N, C-alpha and C positions, 0 to 999 in steps of 0.2 A: 349435193345436188349443193348449187352455191346458197350459202346463211346471205338473209338482207336482215343487214342490220337497222334497230331504232334507237334511239333518243329521247324515250320519250317527257324528261325535263333537262330541258335547257333554259335556265329562269335570267334569258336576256331578258332588256326591258324594252315592249316594243317600243317605245314612247324614244327610242334611242335609235333611228334607223338606222347609222352609221357604225355601230358596236353589233345591232343584229345584226344587220349584213356580213358583215365580219365573223360573227360565229356562224352564220348560216353556211359561207363560203368554206371558214376550218372544216366544219361536218363534212360537205361533198368531200375535200381533200384526205378527210380523218376514214370516206369507202362508208359513212350512212347512206342507210336509204330515204329512212324516210326521221322525222326530226317533230317534238314538237318543242313550242312556247308556251306555257302558261297567260290564258289574254285576260286582259282585265274588264272585268261582271260591268262595268258601263258604258262598255266601246270597244263590246268583243269584235260586232258586224263589219265594224268600218279593217280593225284590226289584220283581225281573218282575211279579208282581200288584198291587203298586201303584203302581211306576212306569205300565203299563197300562192300573189305574185314573182315574190323575192325568191321564192323555193324551186318553182317552176321554171326558173329562169336559169338558178343554180342547177337542177338538174337530176334534184332529189322531193319529195312526194311532204307536203305538210299534215300531219297531224290537231286537228282542233281540239285543245285542252282548256278546261277552268281546273283551279283548285279554288274549296271553299273552307276554310275555319269558321263553323257553324259555331254559333252563340247558345243554344239549346234545341231540343227535337223539333220545335216549330218551327225554325230558322232550316233546319234540315233539312226540314220535306215542302218548307217553303223554295227553294232555292233550288233541288229537285224537281219539282213540277214544271219551274223557270226554264231550267235550262237542258235537262235531261233528250228531248224532242232537238237540241237546236246541236250540242256538241258531241263530240264523238270520244273524246274521254274526258269522265269525269274522277276528278281526286280531290278526298276527304280529307284534310288535314286534324290528324286525333291527337290529342293537348287535355284529352279527358275522359276518364273513361268510362262514362253513361254513355257519352254523343260517339266516343269509338265503338260501339255495342249495336247502338240504331244505326250505325252506317257501315255493319259487319254483314247485319242482317239484311240490306234497304239489296235489290238486285239491280237498281238503278247506280249505284257504286261501282264505278273498277277499279281503282285504285285506293288501300288503305296508303296512308302516308304517315309516320311517325315522326316528333322531332329527335332528329339524331346528336344532338348537342346537348337533351336532358335524359340518360338513363331511367329520370323516377318516373318520365310521360310515355314510355315504350309500354305499351299495354295490352301486347301482343303475343297472351295468353290462350291457350289451350282451348277457354272457349270461347277467345274472339278470332280462333283460327276455325272452329266448326258451325260456326256464323257466316264464316266470311266464305267457306269450303261451301255449304249450302244454298249461296248468294251467287256464287263464280265470282268476288271479288279479287282483287292480287293482295298483294302486300310489295308496297317498293319499295326500293333500300335506294337510297341517294348513297351514292359513293363522294360526294365533296372528300365528305368528314374525314377520312382514312385519308385521305390526300394531303388534307391541312390541320389535323388535330396529332400531337406528340403527347411522348410522357403516357404516365395512368388513365388521361380521359381517351386517348384510343386505343390504348389497352383495355378500357369499359367497353368502350363499343364496339372491340372486335370480338368480348364474350356477348352480349346483346345479339349478336348477328347470328354467330355460335347457335344459341339455343332459340331467336326464332327463325332458325334456318331448317332448325330440327324439326321442332313444331308445325311449320310449312311443308314438310317432308312426310311428315306423319299424317297431316289431313288434307294432303293432296291443294293445299292453296299454292297456286302459279304465283312466281315470285321475280317478281321484274325492276332490272339492273341499269338504272338511270344517273346518270353524269350530278344530275343537282347544282352545276356550274352555270356561273352567268357572264365567266371572263373566258374569250377565246384563246391566253394560255394556259389556259389549268384543264384545257378538253383533250382527251384522251380515244385514240383510234378503241376500237372495239372489244378488241381482245387484249385488251392492256386491261381496259375496266373489266373485264373478265377472269384476270390472272387475277382480277385483289377478291374477288370471289373466293379464290379456291382457301382463302386463306384462313375463312369463316363457315370451312365444312361446302361449298356446291362443290360438285366434281365437274372435271371440262364441259363433257354434256349440257349436263345442266345448267352452268353456269354461262355458256353460248346461249342457250334456247329464252334464258331470263333477259338476254341484249338482243332477239329475235323474232322464235318463234311467239314464245309467251303475249311481248306484247302486238305482235302481230295478227295474232289471235284477236286480239283487244277490239282493236282498230278494224278488222274485215267483219265482225259481230254488230258491233255499232256501226259499222255503214252500211252494214247488211240490213239494220232494224232502221237506220233512216232513209231507207229508201222507197219510191212508191210500192217496188216490191214488197213490203212488209204490211203483215194488218193485222197479225197477232200473235205473240208466242204459238208456235208451232201451227201456223198460217201464212203459207205467202204467193202469191200471185206469179201463177206456174206461166202461161199464155195470156193473154186477155182475147177474148174472142171480137169481131165484128158483129154488129147489128144485124139481120137478116133483113 
């Protein structure tokens, strides 16, 4: 069966329509079926409609996503209460260990993203993985640094990714591969991105799943939860009856 490839993290600036359109066009040319560009918190509804229209005209689907780096636990809870019922993908940027733990155990969080350029802030360890596994959260690897870094920093990042891949596999935490780029000329075809994952321990099928079925499962699950058919976990509307 043909795979439907998704890039959940194209870091275009929605306020720059020319560059954003070029990135959308490039994604379609490279064979992506779905893409996501993080929305600005203060203007997410207006940006969402504009990006959806641009993607539809290009022949791909747009997935709404918001990235958030909380200052404290209260800040995280406030954000999740406000946006969980509005946005399809919620990603928490984890650069502090305690907040990473809180994010990993909250079922409203879809993606955990750790700073790629600072190995000291990559807190994905066994404890984090166990929490994420129980809460059905995935870990997102942005692959832009593997393209941009050179020398010791690149070697160190590969070592971190190999360690985190082994931990994710052990605890059955889904891995999502995203480009993490904001420039059209840095974009790569899905299988090219997947090939980078072989270098840090993902097999061919696992790497392809990380850029297709894994992100697609998150999107499908949340679209259902945001639909009128969803009532509560385990409860959904199968068929609406008519009043006698």
